[in-house]
C-alpha positions, 0 to 999 in steps of 0.5 A: 500500500505504501508503494502505491502512495509513493508512486502516486506522489511521484506521478503528481510530482513529475506532473508538477515539474512539467507543468511549472516548467512550461509555465516558467518558460512561457512567463520568461518569454512574456507570453500574453496568456499570463498578462491577466495573472500579473498583479498589476492592480497596485501599480501606479505609473506615470508613463508607459515606460514605467508600466513596461518595466513593471510588467517585465519585472512581474513576468521575471518574478513569476518565471522565477517562482515557477522555477523554484516550485518546479525545483521543489517538485523535483526534489519530492520526485527524487525522494519518492524514487528513493523511497520506492527503491528502498521499499522494493 
């Protein structure tokens, strides 16, 4: 039973790495699909150049956050692989 739970956790971790990796890449290339997800509501700018700088910064921050989360999922996946191998 424990091996089944480890395999499920491994599969979810692999999916998390893939999904967050793709999202991180798309945020890195500033995909317009994510413009609505950026927290722009609290930003007050006086010209368009400031807006572009803030949007670029938010895209970079989102890409970095996705990379960190994907790394955490990768660590969990490795831990589950080790657990499955030890149990078998």
